[in-house]
N, C-alpha and C positions, 0 to 999 in steps of 0.2 A: 350337444346335450342341452335340454331345456330345463325350465324350472322344476317340472315334475321329477325328472331324473335326479336333479340336485337334491330335491327333497328326500328321495329314497336313499341317497348317499348319507344324508344327515341322520335319517332314522337308523340306518345300520350302524353308523358311527356311535350313536347313543347306546344302542344295544351292546356293542363291543366294550363300551366303558361302564357297563352295569347300570345304565339309566333307562328309564321307561319312556319311549316316545309317544305312547298313546295312553289314554285314560281307560281304566277298566270299565266294564259295562255297569258295575255297581256305582262307580264314581260318576259316570255320565247320568245315571238315573237320579242320583242325589242332586246333581246340578240342575237337571231338568225340573225337579220338583221343589227346588229351594225357593223360599219366599223372603221378603225383606224382614229383618228382625224388628221386633216391636221396640218402641222407645217410650219410656215413661219419664217425663221431666220431673225432677225432684232433687233431693239433697245429693244423690249419687250420680246425677246426670244433668249437667248444665245445658241451657238453651243458648247457644252462641251463633244461631243462624243469622242474626242481624249484622254481625261483623262483616267487614269487606274482605272476605276470604278470596284468594285466587290460587290457581295452580300455574306453575311454569315448568314446562317439560319439553321433550322432543316434539318435533312437528307431527310425528305419526304415533305418539304415545296414546294408548287407550286404557292402560291400567294405571290409574292415578292414585298413588299412595299418599301424597302429602299436599296439604294446603298451608299457606302462611298468611299472617296478618300482623301489622304493626299497631300497637296500641299507642295512645297519646303519650308523648314524653313527659315525665314528671321528675322534678328535682335532678335533672341531668341524667336520668336513667331511661333508656329506650327498651321497652319490652316487645319481644317478638314471640308470637304464639305459633307453634307448629302442630297442625292437626294430622294425625296418622290414621288411616282407614282402619276401622275396627273389624279386621278379618276374622278374629276369633269368634265374633258373634255369629258367623256363618259356617266356619270350619271347626268342627268339634273333634277332640282327640278320639281316636278309634274309628272314625268314619272312613269310608273308602276314599274320599277326597283327601283327608288328612294322611292316609296311608301312602297315597301317591306323592303328596308333597314331601312327606318325610323320607321317602325313598330317593327322590331326585334332589331335594333340598333347595333347588333354585330353578328359575326359568332359564332356558338355554337359548341364546340369541345367535342363530346361525345365518349364514349368507343365503340359505334356502328359505328361511322363515323362523318364527319364534315357536319354541316348544314351551308353553306356559306351565308354571308350577301348579296353577289352579285352573279349572275349566273357565273358558272365556265368559260364560254366563255370570260367574262370580267376579273374576279379576277385571273385566272390562265393563261390568254392569253393577251387580248388587253390592260388591265390596270395593268398587272404584268410586273415588270422590268426584263424580261426574258433575259437569256444569248444570246448575239449576236443579239439583237433586238434594233432598235432605238425607244426610248420612250420619251414622254413628262414628265417633272417632275417639281416639285417645289424644289428649292435648298436652303438649310439653312446652313449658315456659322458659324462655331465655331472656336474660336481662343484660344490657350493655351500657356501660358508661362511656364517656368520651374517650375512645381509643382503648377501652379496657372492658373485656367481657367479664362480668362478675357472677356468671352462673345463674343459679336459681335463687330467687328472692321471694318474699311473700306474694301470693297470688292476688288478683284484684280484690277489692273490698267486698264484692258480692260473692266471692268464692266461699265454699263451705269450710275450707281450711287453708292453711298457708302452703299446701302441697304444690310443688312445681309441676305435678302430673295429675291429671284428672280426666274423667270421661265427659263427653259433650256431644250434642247434636249440632252439626255444622251444615253449611250450604255454600258450595263453590259458586261465587258470583261471576267468575271469568276464567275460562281455560285459555291460558296464554302459552306462547312458545319461547324457547331459549333464543332462537335466532331473531324473532321479532322484537323481544324485549331488549336484547343486547344491542342490536343495531340502533334502536331508538335511543337508549341510554348513552351510546357512544356518538350520537349525532350523525349516524350514517343513513338513517331511514326515518320516515315520518312515524308519528305515534301510532301504535297498533289501534285499529278501529275500536276494539272493545275498551281500550284505555281511554280513548277520546270520548266515547259515548256514556261511560259509566261514571257518574258523579263521584269524585273523591278518589278514583283509582289512580290517577296520575300522581298525586301527592303521596298516596299509599305506597306506590312502587318506588318513588324517590326516597321516601323514608326508609323502606326496606333496603334500598341500595346503600344509603348512608350507613345503616347499621351493618350491612354486609362488608363494607369497606373497613369499618372499625374492627370487625372480627378478623378480617384478612390481615390487617396490620398487627393485631395481637398474635395471631398464629405465626406470622412471619418472625416476630420478635422471639417467639418461643422455639423457632427452628423448623416450622412446617416447610416441607420441600416444595419449591416452585417448579414443578415438572410439567412438561407438555408432551402428551402422547396421543397424536391424532388417531382417530378411528376410521377404518374403511367400511363404508356401507354399500351394499350391492344395489345396482340399478337394473331393473328388468324392463325390456321393451313390451309393447302391447301384445306381442305374440308369446310372451313368457320366456323369452330368451335373454340370458344375462348379457348386458351391453357394456357395463362399466362398474368400477368400484371407486366411489368418490370419497375422498378424505375429508373428515370433519374435525376441525380444531375446537379447543375449548373457547369459551367466550365469557364475557362479564356476567351474564345471567346464569350460566352454568356454575361459575365460581360462587355467585351469590347464594344459590340454593344449596350447593355442596357445603358451603360454610355453615349455613343454618343447620343442616343435617348433622354435621360433625358436632356442633355445639349441643344439639338435641340429644345425640347419642351419649355425650358426656353427662348431661343432666340425668338421663335415664340410668346410667351406671351408678351414679352417686345416690340417686333416689333408692334404688334397690339395696344398696349398701346401708342406707339410713334405716331401712325397714328390716334389716338383718336377713335379707334374701340373697341366695346365690344368684349368679348371672353367667351368661355366656359372653366372654370378652373377646374382642377382636384385637390381635396384636401383631406386630411386625418386629422380629428380632433385630438387634444390631447387626449390620451386614458382616458376614464372615469374610467377604472379599474387600474389606475396607482398604487394604494396601493397594489393590488394583485401582480403586477409586482415586487414591492419592497420587498414583502414577499418572493417571489420565489428567488430573489437575496439574501436575508438575509439567507435563508435556505442553500444557497451554499457558505455562508461566505462572501458575498459582500454587500456593502451598497450603495443604490441609494438615491438621494435627495428626499425630501418630495414632491416637485413639478415636473411635467413631464419635462424631459430633454433628448432630442435625443442624445446629445453628451455623457452624462453619461451612457445612456442605451447602446449605441454602444460600449463604452469602456468595459462595462460589458460583452457584447456578444462576442467581440473580445477575451477577456481573457478566456471565457468559451470555445470558439472554439479551442484555443490552448491547454487548460488544458484537455478537454475531447471531442476530435473530434468525437468519436464514438456515443456520445449521443447528439451532438449539434443539429441534425435535430429535435429531440424531443423538445428541449428547444426552437428552432426557431418556431416550430409549436405552442407551447403554447403562445409565445409572439405575433405571428401573430393573433391568436384568440383574445387575450386581447386588441390588438390595434384597432380592428374593421375594417370596410370596407371603401374604398375610395368613394367619391361622386363627382358629377359634380355640378357646380353652375355658374350662370351668374356673370361675373366680368365687371364692368363699368370702363372706364378710369378715373384715379384720385381717385378711391376709393380703400381702403385697402382690400385685399382679404386674406382669411385664407390660410396658407401654407400647405405643405404636410409633416406631422410629420415623416413618415417613410423615405422619401427621403431627408429631411432637405433642402427643397427648398421653396421659397415663391412665385415665378412666374412660374407656371407650367400649361400647357394645354396639350391636347392630339392631336397630329398632324401627327404622323409618321406611322400610319397604316390605311389609308383610304379605303383599300380593305376589311377590316374586322371590322372596328369600325366606327359607324356613327358620333360620336363626332369629329373624325378626318376629316371626309368629310365636316362637318359643318365648322370646322376651316379652311380647305383648301379653301372653298368658301369665307370666310372672308378675307383670305390672298390675294387671287387673285383679289377681289374687291378693297382692299387697294392698291395693286400694279397698278391697272388701274386708281386709283384716283376716283373711284365710291363710292357711299354711301353704307353702310353695307346692304347686301341683306336680313338680318333678323333683326327684331326689338327686343327690350329688352324683351317684353312680350313673344314673340315666343321663344326666346332663353331661358328664364326662364322655360317655359313649357318643352322645349326639354331637358334641364338639368335634370329636375325631371324624365322625361320619360326615359332618357338614364340610369340614376341611377337605376330606378326600373327594367328595362329590363336586365341590367347587372346582377343584383341580381337574376332575374329569370333564366338567362342563367347559372349562377353558380349553382343554385339549380337543373336545368335539368342535368347539367354535373355530379353533385354529385349523383343524383338519378340513372342515367344510369350506372355510374361507380359502384354503389352499386349493381345494377342488374347483372352486369358482374361479380363482385366479389362473389355475392351470388351463381352463377353457380359454381365457383371454390371451394367455401366453403361448399357446400351442403354435400359432403362426409365426412366433418370434424366436424359435429355436435357432441358435447360432449367433444371436445378438448379445452384446456385452452391456453390463450395467455397473454403475457405482453402487457399492454395497457397504454395509456395516455388520460386523460380526456380533450376533446376539446370544450365541450359546456355544459352549465348548464342553464336551464330556466324553466319556469312553464310548458313548453311543454315536458320536459324530459331531460335526461342526456346522452351525447354522448361520446364515446371513440374512439380512433384510434389504430389499431394494425398495425404492420409493415410488416407482411409476410402472405398474400399479403397486401399492403398498402390499408387500407380502414377504414371507420368510421361505427359505428353501435350504436344502442341504448341500454342502460343498463336498462333492464326491471325488474330486481330484485336486491336488495342490493345497490341501488344508493344513499341511504341516506348519507348525509355528504360529498359527493364527490364534488370537485370543479376543475375548469380548472387548468391543470398542475399536478394534482395528478396522480399517476401511479399504479393503481390497477391491480391485476390479474383477468382476466375475462374468463368465459366459454361460448362457443358458444352454444345457446339453440335452435336456429331456423333461417331459411332464407325463404324469399319469393322473388324469382327472378323477377316475374312480377311487383311487387310493389317496388322493391329495398329495402326491409326490411332485416336487419341483426340484430339479437337480441342476447344480452349477459346477463348473470347474473354475479354478483360479486362472484369470486371463494372463 
C-alpha cells in the first residue's frame, strides 16, 4: 500500500465520522479569488511591524497562527506580546469556506496527510503569519513578574487604551523551528542561522525563554501537570511508500510557546468577561477515575490524596520523571487516558465556569490557532466585536450548540487520526505477525481492551486474554493479525 492508498483510507475514515475531506466547489472558488484584506493604520489598528516578531513551530509547519515578541522589561515586569493571525478578516460567516470550517471545526492531521480546516491559499498564505509578510493580527498582552505571571496590565503608552487585546499590523521577521531553537537553548546545537544573522534576535529569544521559564514555574506551583506524550509522525520514501513512524518528544521551545499560548488564552477569557461577552471555554473535568490514579501511585510507593488534586498529581509526576525518565512516557500516557478528554462549553459573564484540571487554570478559552480550529475563529469574532463596541455576533443558544458540535468533531478528528495511524502502522507490522511486544493498557470498556506498544508507537486491541486487564497494566502481547484497510491491529496476551 502506497501513500495514495493511505490517503484514500483517510478520506473514507473522515466521511464515516461525519467530516468533509474535500472543499466544495464554492469554497474553492472563494479561495481562488480571495485577496489580502485592506489595512488602515489608525486608532483601531496599530502598526507593530517594526517589532522583532518571530514564529517558532514544527519543521514542516506552513499554517503559522502565532508570533511572539518580548518588550523591554520595566519595573521588574516582562511583557510578552502574542500576535494571532486575523483569520476573520478573510473568512466571513455564511461564506462557503466558513461553512466547511464550521462543519469540520478542526484541521485533521493524519499519517496520510493534513486535511486543513481552511483552503491552503488562506491557511498557508493569506491568513498565515508568513516570514517577511505584512499581516493583520489580534495582539494579546501577557505580563510576567519575577516568577509570577500577573496577567493583563496596561498596554504600552502609545496604545489607544489600556486593553490587553487589540488589533495590529505585524511582520514576521524570522520563521524558526522548535527543534532548532530548543537544541540551541539547551546547548546541543549551534545558534540557528536566522538567529545569528538578525540583529537582536538572540537576546529576544533568550528574554522570551526567561519569561517562559517563569510562566512554567508559576503553572507548576498551581498544579499544571508535567506530562510527556510523544507523537509518532509518518516518514514516506521518495516512491511514496511509508517507511517508518518516528516518535517526537516535547522540548524546551515547544514548552515555551505552549506556555505563552495558555497564558494568552487566559487573558482572552478574562477580557471577554470584562466586556460582558459570552465565550467558548475549554475545560477538563476532575478525573472520574482518580482512585485508579491513586492506585498507580501507590504501586510506585507514592501516596495521593483521596480527592482529585492537580498539585499533588503534578508533584508525583515530577518525582517519577526524575526517578525513572526512561519509563515516564508510559506513565504519562496512562494518566492522560485516565484524565479523559477536554470539552468546550458556553461561559456567560458572571457565571462560574469549570476549569481545566490538566492545565490548572480556571479561565481558559481557545483563541490562538484560528487557521486550524473553529472555536478559535469564533473567539476571534467575539474579540473583534468587543473591540468595536458592537454586540456579540453569536447568541448564547448558538454558542451552546457550537460548543457541543466542536467537542464532537474534535473527538471524531482524533478517531480519524488514530484510525489512519493504525492503518499506517499495520503496513509496517504486517511482516511481524507472531512477534511479541511489551505493552501498556490504554483503554478498557465494554467495546474491548486496548494496549499501546512503543516500537512502532501504536495502539491495538487485545482479542484474546484480556480478562482482568486495566488501564496502566503492562502485559506482554503477541501480534496475531492486521487489517490495514480498516486500521485493525490485533494482539493476544502472551
